[in-house]
N, CA and C atoms as a LAMMPS dump frame, in Angstrom:
ITEM: TIMESTEP
0
ITEM: NUMBER OF ATOMS
234
ITEM: BOX BOUNDS ff ff ff
-5.0000000000000000e+02 5.0000000000000000e+02
-5.0000000000000000e+02 5.0000000000000000e+02
-5.0000000000000000e+02 5.0000000000000000e+02
ITEM: ATOMS id mol type element x y z
1 1 1 N 97.044 191.854 -400.172
2 1 2 C 98.24 191.052 -398.253
3 1 3 C 97.793 189.899 -398.426
4 2 1 N 98.029 189.073 -398.29
5 2 2 C 98.497 187.457 -398.367
6 2 3 C 97.881 187.396 -396.61
7 3 1 N 97.518 186.134 -396.387
8 3 2 C 96.735 186.155 -395.412
9 3 3 C 97.414 184.846 -394.867
10 4 1 N 98.143 184.836 -393.765
11 4 2 C 98.376 183.297 -393.079
12 4 3 C 97.774 182.729 -392.343
13 5 1 N 97.36 181.351 -391.935
14 5 2 C 96.24 180.607 -391.672
15 5 3 C 96.736 180.098 -390.407
16 6 1 N 97.178 179.605 -389.367
17 6 2 C 97.953 178.682 -388.318
18 6 3 C 96.48 178.061 -387.795
19 7 1 N 96.784 176.954 -387.685
20 7 2 C 95.657 175.848 -387.026
21 7 3 C 96.252 174.935 -386.225
22 8 1 N 95.807 175.172 -384.573
23 8 2 C 96.475 174.323 -383.456
24 8 3 C 95.908 172.963 -383.405
25 9 1 N 96.174 171.95 -383.441
26 9 2 C 95.533 170.599 -382.524
27 9 3 C 96.27 169.82 -382.104
28 10 1 N 95.804 169.598 -380.578
29 10 2 C 96.056 168.572 -379.48
30 10 3 C 95.497 167.528 -379.357
31 11 1 N 96.017 166.427 -379.312
32 11 2 C 95.077 165.067 -379.169
33 11 3 C 93.946 164.511 -380.801
34 12 1 N 94.437 165.654 -381.756
35 12 2 C 93.837 165.305 -382.479
36 12 3 C 92.64 166.039 -382.945
37 13 1 N 91.918 167.368 -381.989
38 13 2 C 91.451 168.362 -381.742
39 13 3 C 91.92 169.68 -381.808
40 14 1 N 90.948 170.53 -382.085
41 14 2 C 91.435 172.175 -382.163
42 14 3 C 91.857 172.791 -380.977
43 15 1 N 92.559 173.497 -380.883
44 15 2 C 93.463 173.975 -379.376
45 15 3 C 92.99 175.602 -379.021
46 16 1 N 92.089 175.697 -378.328
47 16 2 C 91.748 177.061 -378.34
48 16 3 C 92.215 177.79 -377.196
49 17 1 N 93.707 178.851 -377.339
50 17 2 C 94.245 179.843 -376.29
51 17 3 C 95.386 179.276 -376.339
52 18 1 N 95.669 179.16 -377.191
53 18 2 C 97.247 178.811 -377.549
54 18 3 C 97.589 180.128 -377.977
55 19 1 N 98.698 180.399 -377.662
56 19 2 C 99.322 182.062 -378.158
57 19 3 C 100.171 181.915 -379.211
58 20 1 N 100.38 181.976 -380.191
59 20 2 C 100.904 182.472 -381.943
60 20 3 C 101.366 183.238 -382.017
61 21 1 N 102.722 183.025 -382.602
62 21 2 C 103.617 184.22 -382.581
63 21 3 C 104.186 183.983 -384.194
64 22 1 N 104.15 184.933 -385.28
65 22 2 C 104.694 184.507 -386.494
66 22 3 C 106.194 185.422 -386.484
67 23 1 N 107.395 184.485 -386.453
68 23 2 C 108.9 185.702 -386.48
69 23 3 C 109.393 185.987 -388.215
70 24 1 N 109.636 186.632 -388.841
71 24 2 C 109.983 187.717 -389.659
72 24 3 C 111.412 187.164 -390.067
73 25 1 N 111.893 186.614 -391.24
74 25 2 C 113.079 187.008 -391.667
75 25 3 C 113.494 187.853 -392.878
76 26 1 N 114.203 188.443 -392.17
77 26 2 C 114.498 189.761 -393.769
78 26 3 C 116.225 189.83 -393.685
79 27 1 N 116.169 190.618 -394.575
80 27 2 C 117.467 190.8 -394.928
81 27 3 C 118.333 191.601 -393.972
82 28 1 N 117.386 192.657 -393.971
83 28 2 C 117.598 193.524 -393.359
84 28 3 C 117.594 193.852 -391.679
85 29 1 N 117.391 192.709 -391.125
86 29 2 C 116.843 192.107 -389.794
87 29 3 C 115.304 192.1 -389.409
88 30 1 N 115.44 190.796 -388.485
89 30 2 C 113.785 190.354 -388.956
90 30 3 C 112.854 190.726 -387.922
91 31 1 N 112.103 190.212 -386.957
92 31 2 C 111.466 190.415 -385.885
93 31 3 C 110.204 189.53 -385.708
94 32 1 N 109.095 190.006 -385.056
95 32 2 C 107.975 189.334 -384.853
96 32 3 C 106.541 189.723 -384.746
97 33 1 N 105.777 188.929 -384.953
98 33 2 C 104.473 189.899 -384.727
99 33 3 C 104.154 189.847 -383.797
100 34 1 N 102.608 190.457 -383.238
101 34 2 C 102.472 190.483 -382.004
102 34 3 C 101.568 189.283 -381.878
103 35 1 N 101.324 189.051 -380.772
104 35 2 C 101.081 187.298 -381.022
105 35 3 C 99.025 187.803 -380.898
106 36 1 N 98.804 186.202 -381.04
107 36 2 C 97.522 186.192 -380.823
108 36 3 C 96.897 184.399 -380.276
109 37 1 N 96 184.735 -379.824
110 37 2 C 95.409 183.829 -378.894
111 37 3 C 94.424 182.792 -379.94
112 38 1 N 94.4 181.713 -380.478
113 38 2 C 93.954 180.315 -381.132
114 38 3 C 92.432 180.859 -380.762
115 39 1 N 91.19 180.627 -381.234
116 39 2 C 89.955 180.588 -380.928
117 39 3 C 89.803 179.493 -380.978
118 40 1 N 87.963 179.064 -380.766
119 40 2 C 87.668 177.713 -380.773
120 40 3 C 87.811 176.769 -381.958
121 41 1 N 88.344 177.02 -383.135
122 41 2 C 88.673 176.345 -383.864
123 41 3 C 90.268 176.007 -383.984
124 42 1 N 90.777 176.828 -383.036
125 42 2 C 92.089 176.711 -382.924
126 42 3 C 92.896 177.553 -384.048
127 43 1 N 92.34 178.045 -384.53
128 43 2 C 92.887 178.919 -385.438
129 43 3 C 93.238 180.901 -385.57
130 44 1 N 94.844 180.942 -385.667
131 44 2 C 94.866 182.887 -386.172
132 44 3 C 94.843 182.822 -387.544
133 45 1 N 94.927 183.896 -387.484
134 45 2 C 95.265 184.51 -388.79
135 45 3 C 96.39 185.789 -388.815
136 46 1 N 96.832 185.895 -389.981
137 46 2 C 98.018 187.098 -389.724
138 46 3 C 98.11 187.434 -391.021
139 47 1 N 98.009 188.892 -391.198
140 47 2 C 97.879 189.309 -392.644
141 47 3 C 99.825 189.948 -392.476
142 48 1 N 100.133 189.718 -393.823
143 48 2 C 101.521 189.607 -394.149
144 48 3 C 102.416 190.104 -395.306
145 49 1 N 103.055 190.473 -396.34
146 49 2 C 103.331 190.734 -397.213
147 49 3 C 103.694 189.682 -397.875
148 50 1 N 104.032 190.151 -399.085
149 50 2 C 104.007 189.214 -400.389
150 50 3 C 105.519 188.865 -400.657
151 51 1 N 106.05 188.044 -400.256
152 51 2 C 107.367 187.604 -400.725
153 51 3 C 108.386 187.462 -398.778
154 52 1 N 107.156 187.648 -397.889
155 52 2 C 107.93 187.187 -396.721
156 52 3 C 107.202 185.766 -395.86
157 53 1 N 108.286 185.529 -395.422
158 53 2 C 108.264 184.213 -394.839
159 53 3 C 109.283 184.503 -393.431
160 54 1 N 108.766 183.167 -392.736
161 54 2 C 109.593 182.806 -391.639
162 54 3 C 109.253 181.789 -390.969
163 55 1 N 109.033 181.796 -389.107
164 55 2 C 108.674 180.355 -388.26
165 55 3 C 108.146 181.398 -387.304
166 56 1 N 106.875 179.741 -387.026
167 56 2 C 105.785 179.921 -386.589
168 56 3 C 106.086 179.134 -385.326
169 57 1 N 105.573 180.131 -384.318
170 57 2 C 105.812 179.683 -382.511
171 57 3 C 104.732 179.794 -381.959
172 58 1 N 104.154 178.378 -381.596
173 58 2 C 103.223 178.145 -380.496
174 58 3 C 103.945 177.924 -378.707
175 59 1 N 102.421 179.272 -378.296
176 59 2 C 103.293 178.761 -377.092
177 59 3 C 104.582 178.7 -376.365
178 60 1 N 105.19 179.633 -377.472
179 60 2 C 106.968 180.325 -377.395
180 60 3 C 107.624 179.103 -377.6
181 61 1 N 107.583 177.743 -378.687
182 61 2 C 108.088 177.081 -378.55
183 61 3 C 108.306 176.754 -380.45
184 62 1 N 109.188 177.047 -381.311
185 62 2 C 109.277 176.424 -382.568
186 62 3 C 108.483 175.419 -383.083
187 63 1 N 107.75 175.955 -384.089
188 63 2 C 106.471 174.867 -384.464
189 63 3 C 106.383 175.081 -386.237
190 64 1 N 107.169 175.274 -386.737
191 64 2 C 107.314 175.259 -388.34
192 64 3 C 107.529 176.367 -389.077
193 65 1 N 107.229 176.354 -389.953
194 65 2 C 107.654 177.658 -390.957
195 65 3 C 106.605 178.475 -391.397
196 66 1 N 106.225 179.493 -392.409
197 66 2 C 105.31 179.849 -393.072
198 66 3 C 105.743 180.729 -394.331
199 67 1 N 105.068 181.002 -395.423
200 67 2 C 105.529 181.745 -396.429
201 67 3 C 104.588 182.089 -397.461
202 68 1 N 104.841 183.411 -397.553
203 68 2 C 103.89 184.187 -398.59
204 68 3 C 103.428 183.791 -399.855
205 69 1 N 104.239 182.86 -400.087
206 69 2 C 104.182 182.648 -401.52
207 69 3 C 103.995 181.28 -401.257
208 70 1 N 104.418 180.14 -400.924
209 70 2 C 104.277 178.585 -400.214
210 70 3 C 103.855 178.218 -399.437
211 71 1 N 103.377 178.657 -398.116
212 71 2 C 103.217 178.08 -397.157
213 71 3 C 102.049 179.04 -396.336
214 72 1 N 101.134 179.148 -396.623
215 72 2 C 99.757 180.128 -396.04
216 72 3 C 98.942 179.566 -395.006
217 73 1 N 98.661 178.251 -395.347
218 73 2 C 98.106 177.512 -394.317
219 73 3 C 98.855 176.718 -393.629
220 74 1 N 99.257 177.081 -392.111
221 74 2 C 100.109 175.82 -391.278
222 74 3 C 99.32 175.429 -390.356
223 75 1 N 99.268 174.092 -390.251
224 75 2 C 98.979 173.166 -389.347
225 75 3 C 99.958 172.653 -388.366
226 76 1 N 99.813 173.011 -386.993
227 76 2 C 100.894 172.748 -386.239
228 76 3 C 99.744 171.201 -384.617
229 77 1 N 100.559 170.473 -384.685
230 77 2 C 99.928 169.438 -383.606
231 77 3 C 100.826 169.333 -382.406
232 78 1 N 100.47 169.719 -381.687
233 78 2 C 101.161 169.487 -380.134
234 78 3 C 100.661 167.764 -379.556
């Protein structure tokens, strides 16, 4: 299973306590992951299935794209 790592920065520093959610884009209906809060390094980790992809949300705002084959390390600057 691939792992997607999302790292959130604000003012150039890791931002702890940010709510991160992944949206899944699927042919037969998408969905959302459970939300996780970033740790002291501004990071959260999600286990996903091969071939999945979607959008990264931070504190409810769309902030980027992820994909299990092409983009498993996402950096967000607020």
